[in-house]
N, C-alpha and C positions, 0 to 999 in steps of 0.2 A: 549397581547395574544404572545406566543413562537409559531414559525413555523419550521418546518424541509425543508431544500432546498437540494434536490437529483441533483447532477451534475457529470459530466465526464469532463476530461482535458486530454491533450496532454503535457506532462509536458517537452516536450524539450527546452524552450525558458523560464523556471521558475525557481528558487532557490528554488524550493519545495512550499509546500503549505502555509506555514506560514510566517507571515510578519516577513519581515527583514529592518533593516535601511538603508542598500545600496545597495538593490537587489531587483527586481521585484519578487512577489510572487503571487500564484494565490486566495489566500485570500484577499489581498490588489486590485487587478482587480475586484474582486467580490463584496466586500465592495463599491467600488467607483462607479460601476453602481449601485448597490442598492439604495446606497445615493442619487444619480442624480434621479432615477426614481422615488423614495420614498419621495424624497425631505426634508428629514431628516436624520442625522448621523445613519448608522447601522453598529453595530459591530456583527461579524460573528465569531462562534465557531467551528470549524471542529470536525470532528470523530478522527482526529490524524494527523501527520506531517511527509508527505510522504518528502524526500529527493530531492535535486536539481537534476531534469531530469527525474523521477520517474513519471511513466503514472496512472491514475486513470480511469477506465471505470464505476466505482461506487463510488460516495464520498458523503457523507453527512455531513450537518452544521446546526447548529440552530442560529435564531435570534428571536430579539424581536420588535413587532412593534405595535402600539394602533392604528392606522388608520384602513380604511376596503380599501380591494382589491379583485378582482376575482382572483383566483389562475392562471388559464389558460390564465388570459391578462399577469398577471406579468410573467408568464413563457416566452410568447409570446416578451414581450418587453424586457425582458432580453436578450432572444438570438438573438434580432434584435442589440442591443446594444453592446454585450460584443464581444470579438475577436473569430475568427473561430475556435481556440483551446481551447474554454470552451464553455459547452453546460448544459444547465438547462432541466433535466427531468421532475424534478416536486415540487411543494410546496404545503405542507399540514400543518394543524394544529396539534399541538401536547399539551399534558397537561403541565402546566406552568412549572412543575419541570423537565421536560424531558432533557435529555442532550445527546448531539450528542456523545460526546466521553467517559462520564462514564456508560451510559447506553448501549453501545454497548455489545453484549452477543459475539459477535464473528467478525474476520475479515479474508479474503480470499485473496491471492496473488499469481498471477502467475508470474514465470521468462520464458523469451523465450530464447532460443538458437538457432540459425540457423546455420545446420550443411552441408550446401553448400553456395556457394557464389551466394546472390541474392542482384540486384541492388536496390531492391523495400524496404528491411526491414534491410539495414544497420544501419540504425537511430532508429530501434526498435526492434533488438533482438542482444544478442551479437554472434559474430562471432566464432566458433568452428570448425575445419573443420578437426581435429584430430578424430578417431573414440574413441566413449566412450562405455563403458561397462553399458548398462542402467540396465540390471538384477542387476548387482552390486550397484548401484546407488539407486534402489530400495530397494536392500536388506537392506543398510545403512539407509533408511528412516524409516524401521520398529524398528529400533533401537531408533529414537527421542522418541517414545512414552514411552520409559522406565524412561524418564527424566524429571525434570521440571525446573531446573535450567540452564540455557542456557547461563550463564554470558561469556563463552567462545566465543558466536558469537556476544557480544554485543560491541559496539563502547567503548573505553576507556572513563574515565572520564565523563561519562554520569550520570545525576543527577536522579536515579532511587530508590527507597526504596528497591524494590526486582527484584531478576533477574529470578523469576518464571513465567513461560508461561505453558499454556495448550494447547497441540498442539491437534488437533482433526483429522487433514488429514495432507498427506504429501507423496506425491509420483510424478514418472515421467511418461509422456506419450509420444508417439514417432509416428510422421508421416514422410512422405517421407522425407522432408527437414528441420524438427523443433523438437526441445525437447522442452515441456513446463513442468516446474516444478509447481506444486500446493501444496499450504500449508495454513492451516486453523488454527487458534488457538485464544485465548479469546484475548490475547493481544501480542505486538511484541517489542522486544527492538530496539534500534537506530541500523540499518545496519545488525540485525540479519539475514532476509532474503539472503541478498547479500552474507554474510558470509558463510551461511550454504549452497547455492548454490556453492561457489568457493571450499568449501570442498568437497562438492560431486563430482564436476569434477575432482579433483584430485582423489577421488574414482575411478570415470569411466576411466580417463587416468592409471590406476595402479598404479599411486605413494603412494596411501592408500590402504588399506582395510577396507571394510566395519566395522569390529570388531575394527578397529583403533579408529571407534567414543568414544566408553567407555572411553579410556585414554584421549582423547581432551576434552570431555565435563565434565569429573572427575576434569581435570586440573584448570577449570573455568580460563584459561588463553588464551586471545584472541590471542597470538602468538601462539600457539598450532595449532589452527583451519586454515583454509584454507585463500586465499586471498580473497578479496572482489570484486565480480564482476561488472563491471559498472553497472549504474542507470539505461540506458535508455532500459535496457531488462525486467526492473520490473514494474508490475501492480497491483493496488488495483483493485480487480476487484468485491467483495462484502462485506457487512456488514450488519449483522443482529441484529435486535434490536427485544424487546417483542412487542408483539400487544398491551400490555396495555397502552404503551406512547400515542398512538393516539388518537384522538377526533374524533369520528364517526359522 
């Protein structure tokens, strides 16, 4: 039978979600924990690959298991076994062909910028203490909806068949000491959100104008876009699936 597992993690000490030969990953730690508790080799497929240092307040993965277990009991055992920076929210049965990656309808990320020095969030938000023109940054966000091909924001030499993404939401919100960028799309390219944020910061600082995005996106060149902001301010916050994958 196939199951979905919902979890969250603090990515500070991990080299991303996906297994790597010489670095610790969230996937590796979770697979070892589940294999130990269920007493069989468990392989997990995640909804996507977050980079080193990126956090997730909502992540999904699927695994197959033929034995019996009570979901609430397995959640409790995993949370007792796993380190404090990985937490299991729920486990539920899905249809045999349900896929955590390919059946996701949308994903949403937040990127956090701290606008004043704060000793409690310097590890979890990018520090930008120069004044930013948030209105100009939001004006630039509106232009993203005019495009589908975002090759200019993609990591070079990445193995993808298409650079097309359907952006559904993109906007900045401001509190007294923090800016948060929200972006939702059907899929994301490697490094895409961090490159968009770096470009938006250049717009907020007045180094670029919002309308410069037209030329940047049309160029399809990573060198035309802004810098890539650090990973520690990025959070995967929501993944939406069709209700039809669940078994009630």
